[in-house]
Each structure stands twice: as structure tokens, then as C-alpha cells.
MOPAC internal coordinates of N, CA, C and O (Angstrom, degrees):
PM7 1SCF
backbone

  N    0.0000 0     0.00 0     0.00 0    0    0    0
  C    1.4602 1     0.00 0     0.00 0    1    0    0
  C    1.5070 1   110.12 1     0.00 0    2    1    0
  O    1.2310 1   119.91 1   -25.44 1    3    2    1
  N    1.3086 1   117.77 1   154.56 1    3    2    1
  C    1.4805 1   120.49 1  -177.02 1    5    3    2
  C    1.5193 1   110.77 1   -67.21 1    6    5    3
  O    1.2310 1   122.60 1   -26.90 1    7    6    5
  N    1.3331 1   112.63 1   153.10 1    7    6    5
  C    1.4677 1   122.33 1  -174.18 1    9    7    6
  C    1.5337 1   113.05 1   -54.52 1   10    9    7
  O    1.2310 1   119.95 1   147.15 1   11   10    9
  N    1.3678 1   117.70 1   -32.85 1   11   10    9
  C    1.4710 1   119.59 1  -175.03 1   13   11   10
  C    1.5023 1   112.81 1   -67.15 1   14   13   11
  O    1.2310 1   119.15 1   166.04 1   15   14   13
  N    1.3406 1   119.22 1   -13.96 1   15   14   13
  C    1.4646 1   119.52 1  -179.39 1   17   15   14
  C    1.5316 1   113.03 1  -100.35 1   18   17   15
  O    1.2310 1   119.75 1  -171.94 1   19   18   17
  N    1.3060 1   118.08 1     8.06 1   19   18   17
  C    1.4717 1   121.08 1   178.22 1   21   19   18
  C    1.5101 1   108.18 1   -66.00 1   22   21   19
  O    1.2310 1   120.32 1   -38.65 1   23   22   21
  N    1.3550 1   116.99 1   141.35 1   23   22   21
  C    1.4506 1   118.97 1   174.62 1   25   23   22
  C    1.5258 1   110.40 1   -57.34 1   26   25   23
  O    1.2310 1   120.72 1   -34.13 1   27   26   25
  N    1.3314 1   116.23 1   145.87 1   27   26   25
  C    1.4294 1   120.61 1   177.98 1   29   27   26
  C    1.5276 1   114.24 1    92.22 1   30   29   27
  O    1.2310 1   120.47 1   177.97 1   31   30   29
  N    1.3075 1   116.71 1    -2.03 1   31   30   29
  C    1.4646 1   117.94 1   178.94 1   33   31   30
  C    1.5232 1   110.32 1   -88.92 1   34   33   31
  O    1.2310 1   122.01 1  -120.18 1   35   34   33
  N    1.3101 1   113.76 1    59.82 1   35   34   33
  C    1.4692 1   120.37 1  -174.93 1   37   35   34
  C    1.5457 1   113.11 1   -64.03 1   38   37   35
  O    1.2310 1   121.59 1   141.73 1   39   38   37
  N    1.3499 1   114.57 1   -38.27 1   39   38   37
  C    1.4475 1   117.06 1   179.89 1   41   39   38
  C    1.5488 1   112.83 1   -58.46 1   42   41   39
  O    1.2310 1   121.63 1   136.87 1   43   42   41
  N    1.3625 1   114.48 1   -43.13 1   43   42   41
  C    1.4422 1   117.43 1   176.72 1   45   43   42
  C    1.5384 1   112.71 1   -62.12 1   46   45   43
  O    1.2310 1   121.08 1   135.83 1   47   46   45
  N    1.3225 1   115.53 1   -44.17 1   47   46   45
  C    1.4535 1   118.28 1   178.35 1   49   47   46
  C    1.5230 1   113.68 1   -63.78 1   50   49   47
  O    1.2310 1   120.76 1   144.30 1   51   50   49
  N    1.3321 1   116.16 1   -35.70 1   51   50   49
  C    1.4792 1   119.80 1   174.89 1   53   51   50
  C    1.5002 1   110.17 1   -65.38 1   54   53   51
  O    1.2310 1   119.43 1   138.10 1   55   54   53
  N    1.3073 1   118.69 1   -41.90 1   55   54   53
  C    1.4698 1   122.35 1   178.02 1   57   55   54
  C    1.5277 1   110.41 1   -63.02 1   58   57   55
  O    1.2310 1   120.01 1   138.32 1   59   58   57
  N    1.2994 1   117.58 1   -41.68 1   59   58   57
  C    1.4700 1   120.91 1  -179.64 1   61   59   58
  C    1.5335 1   109.37 1   -67.62 1   62   61   59
  O    1.2310 1   119.76 1   138.34 1   63   62   61
  N    1.2886 1   118.06 1   -41.66 1   63   62   61
  C    1.4766 1   121.04 1   176.54 1   65   63   62
  C    1.5316 1   111.02 1   -58.79 1   66   65   63
  O    1.2310 1   121.09 1   135.50 1   67   66   65
  N    1.3299 1   115.52 1   -44.50 1   67   66   65
  C    1.4944 1   119.48 1   178.95 1   69   67   66
  C    1.5110 1   110.22 1   -61.90 1   70   69   67
  O    1.2310 1   119.70 1   136.14 1   71   70   69
  N    1.2799 1   118.17 1   -43.86 1   71   70   69
  C    1.4830 1   120.11 1   179.90 1   73   71   70
  C    1.5251 1   111.91 1   -63.22 1   74   73   71
  O    1.2310 1   121.22 1   137.40 1   75   74   73
  N    1.3283 1   115.27 1   -42.60 1   75   74   73
  C    1.4683 1   118.54 1   178.82 1   77   75   74
  C    1.5105 1   111.52 1   -64.27 1   78   77   75
  O    1.2310 1   119.27 1   141.30 1   79   78   77
  N    1.3485 1   118.99 1   -38.70 1   79   78   77
  C    1.4317 1   121.31 1   179.81 1   81   79   78
  C    1.5447 1   114.45 1   -66.09 1   82   81   79
  O    1.2310 1   121.34 1   150.53 1   83   82   81
  N    1.3523 1   115.03 1   -29.47 1   83   82   81
  C    1.5014 1   118.72 1   179.91 1   85   83   82
  C    1.5180 1   113.39 1   -92.10 1   86   85   83
  O    1.2310 1   120.47 1   175.99 1   87   86   85
  N    1.3493 1   116.71 1    -4.01 1   87   86   85
  C    1.4711 1   119.67 1  -176.51 1   89   87   86
  C    1.5671 1   111.70 1   -66.91 1   90   89   87
  O    1.2310 1   122.17 1   -33.96 1   91   90   89
  N    1.2932 1   113.45 1   146.04 1   91   90   89
  C    1.4572 1   121.04 1   175.33 1   93   91   90
  C    1.5267 1   107.38 1  -118.04 1   94   93   91
  O    1.2310 1   120.05 1   -55.70 1   95   94   93
  N    1.3234 1   117.51 1   124.30 1   95   94   93
  C    1.4315 1   121.91 1   179.67 1   97   95   94
  C    1.5209 1   109.18 1   -77.80 1   98   97   95
  O    1.2310 1   120.74 1   -51.31 1   99   98   97
  N    1.3322 1   116.20 1   128.69 1   99   98   97
  C    1.4748 1   120.31 1  -176.94 1  101   99   98
  C    1.5261 1   108.33 1  -135.21 1  102  101   99
  O    1.2310 1   120.11 1   -37.89 1  103  102  101
  N    1.2872 1   117.40 1   142.11 1  103  102  101
  C    1.4558 1   120.04 1   174.82 1  105  103  102
  C    1.5119 1   110.81 1   -66.49 1  106  105  103
  O    1.2310 1   119.65 1   -37.26 1  107  106  105
  N    1.3325 1   118.27 1   142.74 1  107  106  105
  C    1.4659 1   122.02 1  -175.52 1  109  107  106
  C    1.5166 1   112.17 1   -53.04 1  110  109  107
  O    1.2310 1   118.99 1   141.08 1  111  110  109
  N    1.3082 1   119.54 1   -38.92 1  111  110  109
  C    1.4693 1   122.16 1  -178.11 1  113  111  110
  C    1.5116 1   111.46 1   -68.76 1  114  113  111
  O    1.2310 1   119.34 1   163.62 1  115  114  113
  N    1.2935 1   118.87 1   -16.38 1  115  114  113
  C    1.4751 1   122.19 1  -175.80 1  117  115  114
  C    1.5206 1   112.83 1   -99.14 1  118  117  115
  O    1.2310 1   119.82 1   178.59 1  119  118  117
  N    1.3272 1   117.95 1    -1.41 1  119  118  117
  C    1.4666 1   120.65 1  -174.04 1  121  119  118
  C    1.5202 1   108.53 1   -78.55 1  122  121  119
  O    1.2310 1   120.77 1   -54.20 1  123  122  121
  N    1.3464 1   116.14 1   125.80 1  123  122  121
  C    1.4895 1   117.64 1   178.85 1  125  123  122
  C    1.5122 1   111.87 1   -65.56 1  126  125  123
  O    1.2310 1   120.33 1   -26.34 1  127  126  125
  N    1.3200 1   116.97 1   153.66 1  127  126  125
  C    1.4572 1   122.51 1  -173.87 1  129  127  126
  C    1.5227 1   113.54 1   -69.65 1  130  129  127
  O    1.2310 1   120.30 1   166.31 1  131  130  129
  N    1.3581 1   117.03 1   -13.69 1  131  130  129
  C    1.4857 1   119.93 1  -177.39 1  133  131  130
  C    1.5489 1   110.44 1   -97.39 1  134  133  131
  O    1.2310 1   119.27 1  -166.34 1  135  134  133
  N    1.3148 1   119.00 1    13.66 1  135  134  133
  C    1.4808 1   121.87 1   179.90 1  137  135  134
  C    1.5444 1   110.27 1  -103.35 1  138  137  135
  O    1.2310 1   121.00 1   -42.50 1  139  138  137
  N    1.3307 1   115.69 1   137.50 1  139  138  137
  C    1.4778 1   119.75 1   178.52 1  141  139  138
  C    1.5163 1   107.07 1   -79.65 1  142  141  139
  O    1.2310 1   121.80 1   -57.12 1  143  142  141
  N    1.3582 1   114.16 1   122.88 1  143  142  141
  C    1.4653 1   122.59 1   175.20 1  145  143  142
  C    1.5065 1   110.60 1  -123.26 1  146  145  143
  O    1.2310 1   118.98 1     0.25 1  147  146  145
  N    1.2914 1   119.54 1  -179.75 1  147  146  145
  C    1.4307 1   123.53 1   178.45 1  149  147  146
  C    1.5148 1   108.08 1   -60.78 1  150  149  147
  O    1.2310 1   120.41 1   -42.07 1  151  150  149
  N    1.3166 1   116.82 1   137.93 1  151  150  149
  C    1.4545 1   126.23 1   179.18 1  153  151  150
  C    1.5292 1   112.48 1    71.59 1  154  153  151
  O    1.2310 1   120.27 1  -167.90 1  155  154  153
  N    1.3215 1   117.08 1    12.10 1  155  154  153
  C    1.4532 1   119.60 1   173.97 1  157  155  154
  C    1.5262 1   109.02 1   -76.09 1  158  157  155
  O    1.2310 1   120.64 1   -38.86 1  159  158  157
  N    1.3599 1   116.39 1   141.14 1  159  158  157
  C    1.4366 1   119.58 1   173.13 1  161  159  158
  C    1.5251 1   105.49 1  -104.45 1  162  161  159
  O    1.2310 1   120.60 1   -53.74 1  163  162  161
  N    1.3501 1   116.46 1   126.26 1  163  162  161
  C    1.4336 1   120.59 1  -171.22 1  165  163  162
  C    1.4985 1   111.84 1  -128.63 1  166  165  163
  O    1.2310 1   121.69 1   -26.15 1  167  166  165
  N    1.3539 1   114.36 1   153.85 1  167  166  165
  C    1.4629 1   120.69 1   172.80 1  169  167  166
  C    1.5490 1   106.54 1  -108.27 1  170  169  167
  O    1.2310 1   121.53 1   -60.27 1  171  170  169
  N    1.3238 1   114.69 1   119.73 1  171  170  169
  C    1.4523 1   121.16 1   175.95 1  173  171  170
  C    1.4950 1   106.02 1  -106.03 1  174  173  171
  O    1.2310 1   120.04 1   -41.15 1  175  174  173
  N    1.3294 1   117.53 1   138.85 1  175  174  173
  C    1.4341 1   122.20 1   178.56 1  177  175  174
  C    1.5231 1   109.65 1  -110.75 1  178  177  175
  O    1.2310 1   120.24 1   -54.25 1  179  178  177
  N    1.3333 1   117.15 1   125.75 1  179  178  177
  C    1.4441 1   122.52 1   175.86 1  181  179  178
  C    1.5425 1   105.45 1   -76.13 1  182  181  179
  O    1.2310 1   122.00 1   -65.10 1  183  182  181
  N    1.3559 1   113.78 1   114.90 1  183  182  181
  C    1.4916 1   118.99 1  -174.33 1  185  183  182
  C    1.5524 1   111.45 1   -71.83 1  186  185  183
  O    1.2310 1   119.44 1   166.05 1  187  186  185
  N    1.3349 1   118.67 1   -13.95 1  187  186  185
  C    1.4544 1   120.57 1  -179.10 1  189  187  186
  C    1.5170 1   112.77 1   -85.44 1  190  189  187
  O    1.2310 1   120.68 1   149.92 1  191  190  189
  N    1.3227 1   116.31 1   -30.08 1  191  190  189
  C    1.4696 1   118.26 1  -175.24 1  193  191  190
  C    1.5773 1   113.82 1  -132.94 1  194  193  191
  O    1.2310 1   120.95 1  -174.88 1  195  194  193
  N    1.3453 1   115.79 1     5.12 1  195  194  193
  C    1.4562 1   121.64 1   179.54 1  197  195  194
  C    1.5140 1   113.60 1    64.10 1  198  197  195
  O    1.2310 1   119.08 1  -164.89 1  199  198  197
  N    1.3108 1   119.37 1    15.11 1  199  198  197
  C    1.4879 1   121.96 1   176.69 1  201  199  198
  C    1.5278 1   108.40 1   -73.29 1  202  201  199
  O    1.2310 1   120.61 1   -40.67 1  203  202  201
  N    1.3243 1   116.44 1   139.33 1  203  202  201
  C    1.4317 1   122.55 1   175.10 1  205  203  202
  C    1.5194 1   110.16 1   -98.84 1  206  205  203
  O    1.2310 1   120.79 1   -47.46 1  207  206  205
  N    1.3549 1   116.10 1   132.54 1  207  206  205
  C    1.4367 1   123.42 1   177.69 1  209  207  206
  C    1.5155 1   108.13 1  -116.75 1  210  209  207
  O    1.2310 1   119.63 1   -51.68 1  211  210  209
  N    1.3095 1   118.32 1   128.32 1  211  210  209
  C    1.4762 1   120.98 1  -179.71 1  213  211  210
  C    1.5096 1   108.26 1  -113.90 1  214  213  211
  O    1.2310 1   120.85 1   -57.22 1  215  214  213
  N    1.3479 1   115.98 1   122.78 1  215  214  213
  C    1.4829 1   120.47 1  -177.71 1  217  215  214
  C    1.5372 1   107.64 1  -135.35 1  218  217  215
  O    1.2310 1   122.58 1   -24.56 1  219  218  217
  N    1.3295 1   112.66 1   155.44 1  219  218  217
  C    1.4678 1   121.36 1   171.05 1  221  219  218
  C    1.5260 1   106.16 1  -113.13 1  222  221  219
  O    1.2310 1   120.03 1   -51.04 1  223  222  221
  N    1.3286 1   117.54 1   128.96 1  223  222  221
  C    1.4799 1   121.65 1  -177.66 1  225  223  222
  C    1.5035 1   107.26 1   -87.81 1  226  225  223
  O    1.2310 1   119.52 1   -58.17 1  227  226  225
  N    1.3156 1   118.51 1   121.83 1  227  226  225
  C    1.4486 1   124.25 1  -173.66 1  229  227  226
  C    1.5398 1   112.48 1  -132.46 1  230  229  227
  O    1.2310 1   121.24 1    -9.42 1  231  230  229
  N    1.3122 1   115.24 1   170.58 1  231  230  229
  C    1.4462 1   121.36 1   173.28 1  233  231  230
  C    1.5206 1   108.42 1   -76.00 1  234  233  231
  O    1.2310 1   120.15 1   -22.50 1  235  234  233
  N    1.3478 1   117.31 1   157.50 1  235  234  233
  C    1.5081 1   122.16 1  -172.68 1  237  235  234
  C    1.5261 1   112.26 1   -52.25 1  238  237  235
  O    1.2310 1   119.26 1   138.60 1  239  238  237
  N    1.3249 1   119.03 1   -41.40 1  239  238  237
  C    1.4744 1   120.00 1  -175.35 1  241  239  238
  C    1.5253 1   112.58 1   -73.31 1  242  241  239
  O    1.2310 1   119.96 1   170.18 1  243  242  241
  N    1.3422 1   117.68 1    -9.82 1  243  242  241
  C    1.4591 1   121.04 1   177.49 1  245  243  242
  C    1.5211 1   113.71 1  -101.80 1  246  245  243
  O    1.2310 1   121.50 1   173.67 1  247  246  245
  N    1.3364 1   114.73 1    -6.33 1  247  246  245
  C    1.4630 1   120.61 1  -175.01 1  249  247  246
  C    1.5443 1   111.74 1   -61.91 1  250  249  247
  O    1.2310 1   121.06 1   -42.35 1  251  250  249
  N    1.3225 1   115.57 1   137.65 1  251  250  249
  C    1.4642 1   121.60 1   178.78 1  253  251  250
  C    1.5145 1   107.11 1  -161.05 1  254  253  251
  O    1.2310 1   121.05 1   -79.88 1  255  254  253
  N    1.3162 1   115.60 1   100.12 1  255  254  253
  C    1.4767 1   118.42 1  -174.68 1  257  255  254
  C    1.5347 1   112.79 1   -64.30 1  258  257  255
  O    1.2310 1   120.83 1   153.67 1  259  258  257
  N    1.3685 1   116.02 1   -26.33 1  259  258  257
  C    1.4787 1   117.57 1   178.80 1  261  259  258
  C    1.5316 1   110.52 1   -68.20 1  262  261  259
  O    1.2310 1   120.15 1   158.01 1  263  262  261
  N    1.3473 1   117.32 1   -21.99 1  263  262  261
  C    1.4582 1   121.09 1   177.77 1  265  263  262
  C    1.5305 1   110.59 1  -105.59 1  266  265  263
  O    1.2310 1   120.32 1  -164.51 1  267  266  265
  N    1.3268 1   116.98 1    15.49 1  267  266  265
  C    1.4586 1   124.84 1  -179.77 1  269  267  266
  C    1.5243 1   112.02 1    57.50 1  270  269  267
  O    1.2310 1   119.87 1  -145.07 1  271  270  269
  N    1.3010 1   117.86 1    34.93 1  271  270  269
  C    1.4703 1   123.72 1   175.14 1  273  271  270
  C    1.5145 1   107.10 1  -102.90 1  274  273  271
  O    1.2310 1   120.61 1   -65.58 1  275  274  273
  N    1.3275 1   116.44 1   114.42 1  275  274  273
  C    1.4634 1   120.38 1  -178.30 1  277  275  274
  C    1.5195 1   111.00 1  -107.16 1  278  277  275
  O    1.2310 1   121.15 1   -40.08 1  279  278  277
  N    1.2959 1   115.40 1   139.92 1  279  278  277
  C    1.4685 1   121.84 1  -179.90 1  281  279  278
  C    1.5373 1   111.46 1   -70.01 1  282  281  279
  O    1.2310 1   120.68 1   -39.00 1  283  282  281
  N    1.2927 1   116.30 1   141.00 1  283  282  281
  C    1.4477 1   121.17 1   173.48 1  285  283  282
  C    1.5291 1   111.11 1   -62.32 1  286  285  283
  O    1.2310 1   120.04 1   158.32 1  287  286  285
  N    1.3315 1   117.52 1   -21.68 1  287  286  285
  C    1.4673 1   122.48 1  -179.77 1  289  287  286
  C    1.5306 1   110.95 1   -88.53 1  290  289  287
  O    1.2310 1   119.36 1   168.08 1  291  290  289
  N    1.2851 1   118.82 1   -11.92 1  291  290  289
  C    1.4702 1   119.70 1   171.95 1  293  291  290
  C    1.5210 1   110.40 1   -69.79 1  294  293  291
  O    1.2310 1   118.33 1   -31.64 1  295  294  293
  N    1.2985 1   120.78 1   148.36 1  295  294  293
  C    1.4733 1   119.39 1  -178.77 1  297  295  294
  C    1.5476 1   115.12 1   -50.27 1  298  297  295
  O    1.2310 1   119.85 1   135.56 1  299  298  297
  N    1.2982 1   117.90 1   -44.44 1  299  298  297
  C    1.4568 1   118.60 1  -178.29 1  301  299  298
  C    1.5417 1   109.46 1   -69.78 1  302  301  299
  O    1.2310 1   119.68 1   145.36 1  303  302  301
  N    1.3087 1   118.21 1   -34.64 1  303  302  301
  C    1.4897 1   120.73 1   176.27 1  305  303  302
  C    1.4889 1   112.27 1   -62.43 1  306  305  303
  O    1.2310 1   120.93 1   133.67 1  307  306  305
  N    1.3093 1   115.83 1   -46.33 1  307  306  305
  C    1.4611 1   120.42 1   176.44 1  309  307  306
  C    1.5171 1   110.63 1   -60.16 1  310  309  307
  O    1.2310 1   121.21 1   138.46 1  311  310  309
  N    1.3101 1   115.28 1   -41.54 1  311  310  309
  C    1.4650 1   122.01 1  -175.42 1  313  311  310
  C    1.5038 1   111.96 1   -62.66 1  314  313  311
  O    1.2310 1   119.88 1   140.51 1  315  314  313
  N    1.3468 1   117.84 1   -39.49 1  315  314  313
  C    1.4969 1   118.25 1  -173.12 1  317  315  314
  C    1.5055 1   113.52 1   -92.20 1  318  317  315
  O    1.2310 1   118.97 1   161.89 1  319  318  317
  N    1.2933 1   119.57 1   -18.11 1  319  318  317
  C    1.4863 1   122.59 1  -178.06 1  321  319  318
  C    1.5609 1   108.94 1   -54.97 1  322  321  319
  O    1.2310 1   119.58 1   -56.52 1  323  322  321
  N    1.3199 1   118.41 1   123.48 1  323  322  321
  C    1.4355 1   121.71 1   178.04 1  325  323  322
  C    1.4901 1   115.54 1    89.46 1  326  325  323
  O    1.2310 1   120.57 1   170.85 1  327  326  325
  N    1.3332 1   116.51 1    -9.15 1  327  326  325
  C    1.4855 1   118.95 1   178.44 1  329  327  326
  C    1.5338 1   108.91 1   -74.08 1  330  329  327
  O    1.2310 1   120.93 1   -19.54 1  331  330  329
  N    1.3238 1   115.82 1   160.46 1  331  330  329
  C    1.4495 1   122.39 1  -176.37 1  333  331  330
  C    1.5525 1   110.08 1  -114.04 1  334  333  331
  O    1.2310 1   120.44 1   -21.39 1  335  334  333
  N    1.2820 1   116.76 1   158.61 1  335  334  333
  C    1.4364 1   122.32 1   171.55 1  337  335  334
  C    1.5038 1   109.53 1   -52.48 1  338  337  335
  O    1.2310 1   119.78 1   -50.00 1  339  338  337
  N    1.3338 1   118.03 1   130.00 1  339  338  337
  C    1.4510 1   122.67 1  -176.71 1  341  339  338
  C    1.4972 1   116.00 1    97.51 1  342  341  339
  O    1.2310 1   121.13 1   159.01 1  343  342  341
  N    1.3821 1   115.44 1   -20.99 1  343  342  341
  C    1.4796 1   117.77 1   178.76 1  345  343  342
  C    1.5062 1   110.21 1   -71.72 1  346  345  343
  O    1.2310 1   122.08 1   -28.11 1  347  346  345
  N    1.3430 1   113.62 1   151.89 1  347  346  345
  C    1.4452 1   120.23 1   177.07 1  349  347  346
  C    1.5288 1   109.69 1  -119.55 1  350  349  347
  O    1.2310 1   121.26 1   -27.06 1  351  350  349
  N    1.2913 1   115.20 1   152.94 1  351  350  349
  C    1.4742 1   119.59 1   176.98 1  353  351  350
  C    1.5099 1   111.74 1  -145.44 1  354  353  351
  O    1.2310 1   121.20 1   -28.52 1  355  354  353
  N    1.3324 1   115.30 1   151.48 1  355  354  353
  C    1.4143 1   121.82 1   174.64 1  357  355  354
  C    1.5073 1   107.58 1  -105.02 1  358  357  355
  O    1.2310 1   120.99 1   -62.33 1  359  358  357
  N    1.3219 1   115.71 1   117.67 1  359  358  357
  C    1.4703 1   121.99 1  -177.24 1  361  359  358
  C    1.5264 1   107.35 1  -106.35 1  362  361  359
  O    1.2310 1   121.37 1   -56.76 1  363  362  361
  N    1.3605 1   114.98 1   123.24 1  363  362  361
  C    1.4659 1   121.03 1   179.14 1  365  363  362
  C    1.5297 1   108.69 1   -74.66 1  366  365  363
  O    1.2310 1   121.79 1   -53.23 1  367  366  365
  N    1.3284 1   114.19 1   126.77 1  367  366  365
  C    1.4661 1   121.48 1   174.60 1  369  367  366
  C    1.5114 1   106.70 1  -125.26 1  370  369  367
  O    1.2310 1   120.55 1   -16.47 1  371  370  369
  N    1.3694 1   116.56 1   163.53 1  371  370  369
  C    1.4800 1   117.43 1  -174.56 1  373  371  370
  C    1.5288 1   116.13 1   -52.75 1  374  373  371
  O    1.2310 1   119.59 1   146.34 1  375  374  373
  N    1.3033 1   118.39 1   -33.66 1  375  374  373
  C    1.4569 1   118.49 1  -176.48 1  377  375  374
  C    1.5486 1   113.14 1  -107.14 1  378  377  375
  O    1.2310 1   119.49 1  -154.59 1  379  378  377
  N    1.3229 1   118.58 1    25.41 1  379  378  377
  C    1.4439 1   122.65 1   176.59 1  381  379  378
  C    1.5069 1   114.63 1   142.32 1  382  381  379
  O    1.2310 1   120.74 1    36.79 1  383  382  381
  N    1.2694 1   116.19 1  -143.21 1  383  382  381
  C    1.4617 1   121.78 1  -179.30 1  385  383  382
  C    1.5211 1   109.88 1  -127.19 1  386  385  383
  O    1.2310 1   121.18 1   -46.70 1  387  386  385
  N    1.3389 1   115.35 1   133.30 1  387  386  385
  C    1.4608 1   122.49 1   178.30 1  389  387  386
  C    1.5338 1   105.79 1  -101.51 1  390  389  387
  O    1.2310 1   121.73 1   -58.60 1  391  390  389
  N    1.3309 1   114.30 1   121.40 1  391  390  389
  C    1.4831 1   119.20 1   178.51 1  393  391  390
  C    1.4801 1   109.60 1   -94.47 1  394  393  391
  O    1.2310 1   120.51 1   -59.90 1  395  394  393
  N    1.3418 1   116.63 1   120.10 1  395  394  393
  C    1.4312 1   122.68 1  -175.30 1  397  395  394
  C    1.5171 1   111.67 1  -123.75 1  398  397  395
  O    1.2310 1   121.85 1   -29.67 1  399  398  397
  N    1.3390 1   114.06 1   150.33 1  399  398  397
  C    1.4815 1   120.09 1   176.70 1  401  399  398
  C    1.5587 1   104.91 1  -125.12 1  402  401  399
  O    1.2310 1   121.98 1   -42.00 1  403  402  401
  N    1.3163 1   113.81 1   138.00 1  403  402  401
  C    1.4787 1   119.41 1   172.92 1  405  403  402
  C    1.5203 1   105.90 1   -76.82 1  406  405  403
  O    1.2310 1   120.71 1   -76.88 1  407  406  405
  N    1.3109 1   116.24 1   103.12 1  407  406  405
  C    1.4781 1   121.35 1  -173.85 1  409  407  406
  C    1.5217 1   112.29 1   -81.23 1  410  409  407
  O    1.2310 1   121.01 1   134.92 1  411  410  409
  N    1.3201 1   115.68 1   -45.08 1  411  410  409
  C    1.4981 1   118.97 1   178.70 1  413  411  410
  C    1.5114 1   109.02 1  -165.31 1  414  413  411
  O    1.2310 1   122.36 1   -20.93 1  415  414  413
  N    1.3240 1   113.09 1   159.07 1  415  414  413
  C    1.4621 1   120.90 1   173.96 1  417  415  414
  C    1.5218 1   106.70 1  -108.17 1  418  417  415
  O    1.2310 1   121.24 1   -61.48 1  419  418  417
  N    1.3361 1   115.23 1   118.52 1  419  418  417
  C    1.4713 1   118.34 1   179.11 1  421  419  418
  C    1.5162 1   113.12 1   -82.55 1  422  421  419
  O    1.2310 1   120.52 1   152.19 1  423  422  421
  N    1.3466 1   116.61 1   -27.81 1  423  422  421
  C    1.4309 1   120.68 1   176.28 1  425  423  422
  C    1.5370 1   109.45 1  -153.41 1  426  425  423
  O    1.2310 1   121.38 1   -46.00 1  427  426  425
  N    1.3137 1   114.97 1   134.00 1  427  426  425
  C    1.4628 1   121.11 1   174.18 1  429  427  426
  C    1.5539 1   105.76 1  -134.36 1  430  429  427
  O    1.2310 1   119.55 1   -56.96 1  431  430  429
  N    1.3260 1   118.46 1   123.04 1  431  430  429
  C    1.4755 1   119.61 1  -174.81 1  433  431  430
  C    1.5566 1   113.17 1   -56.96 1  434  433  431
  O    1.2310 1   121.20 1   138.58 1  435  434  433
  N    1.3278 1   115.31 1   -41.42 1  435  434  433
  C    1.4741 1   117.07 1  -174.14 1  437  435  434
  C    1.5411 1   110.67 1   -66.27 1  438  437  435
  O    1.2310 1   119.63 1   143.16 1  439  438  437
  N    1.2969 1   118.32 1   -36.84 1  439  438  437
  C    1.4880 1   119.62 1  -177.21 1  441  439  438
  C    1.5181 1   110.53 1   -71.95 1  442  441  439
  O    1.2310 1   120.73 1   161.82 1  443  442  441
  N    1.3599 1   116.20 1   -18.18 1  443  442  441
  C    1.4656 1   118.91 1   176.62 1  445  443  442
  C    1.5130 1   112.49 1   -96.76 1  446  445  443
  O    1.2310 1   120.88 1  -172.77 1  447  446  445
  N    1.3311 1   115.91 1     7.23 1  447  446  445
  C    1.4795 1   122.06 1   177.30 1  449  447  446
  C    1.5440 1   112.37 1    84.52 1  450  449  447
  O    1.2310 1   118.84 1  -169.30 1  451  450  449
  N    1.2879 1   119.81 1    10.70 1  451  450  449
  C    1.4525 1   122.43 1  -179.93 1  453  451  450
  C    1.5399 1   108.35 1  -100.32 1  454  453  451
  O    1.2310 1   121.27 1   -75.77 1  455  454  453
  N    1.3394 1   115.18 1   104.23 1  455  454  453
  C    1.4552 1   121.85 1  -176.64 1  457  455  454
  C    1.5187 1   112.73 1  -102.53 1  458  457  455
  O    1.2310 1   120.16 1  -172.87 1  459  458  457
  N    1.3453 1   117.30 1     7.13 1  459  458  457
  C    1.4656 1   121.67 1  -174.36 1  461  459  458
  C    1.4961 1   114.47 1  -103.09 1  462  461  459
  O    1.2310 1   118.76 1   166.03 1  463  462  461
  N    1.3593 1   119.98 1   -13.97 1  463  462  461
  C    1.4474 1   121.52 1  -176.19 1  465  463  462
  C    1.5121 1   111.90 1   -68.29 1  466  465  463
  O    1.2310 1   120.10 1   180.00 1  467  466  465

């Protein structure tokens, strides 16, 4: 099982609870094109070194880091879901904090009329 589900990962569970509490349920047709949703392909910019990271946010059974597909249940997946282009986030990593900015969305299913992904 993925690392985020190991017993004792209380910080991750607290972060997930926080994200769920602030979530707003929206109909797929009403989601703005600049919001990260499931199956969105996004460009994240590392604000410390200007490196660009391109990921697709997927369900756990579709995750494949070699293909840059990250699970919504991975800490970074949970962190970016619902964020908008221009938003910044601090992502806790083992040796500190990674500061990321949502630079652009390359693909979002809802904006292309696909509400079934």
C-alpha cells in the first residue's frame, strides 16, 4: 500500500481532513477551466529553483509515477486538487518544504466537455 496510508501518518490525515472540510461541491458543468480536477494535467513550478513539474492527477489504480500520473490519495495529489492557476502551496517533504505554484493547466476534462472521466 502507498506510504500515505501507513499508521502514524497523522499529519497527512489532518491535512486531508482540512481539505475535505473546505471543499465546495460543484456540478461538473460549472467548474471553471482554471481549477485542477481529476484527470487534469498540470504544470507546477518549483518556486525555489524554477523547475517545472508536469503531472496528471488520477485515481489510485491509475497512478504511475514513471508516466507522471499521481494519485489523488498521495499527499501532493490531495494538496493540488481544487487549486487554481496562480495558486501557491507549501508541500511538506522529508527534508523541508517544497514551494509550488500552479503555473498552468494543460488539460482539464470538464473544460473539454468530458464529464465522465
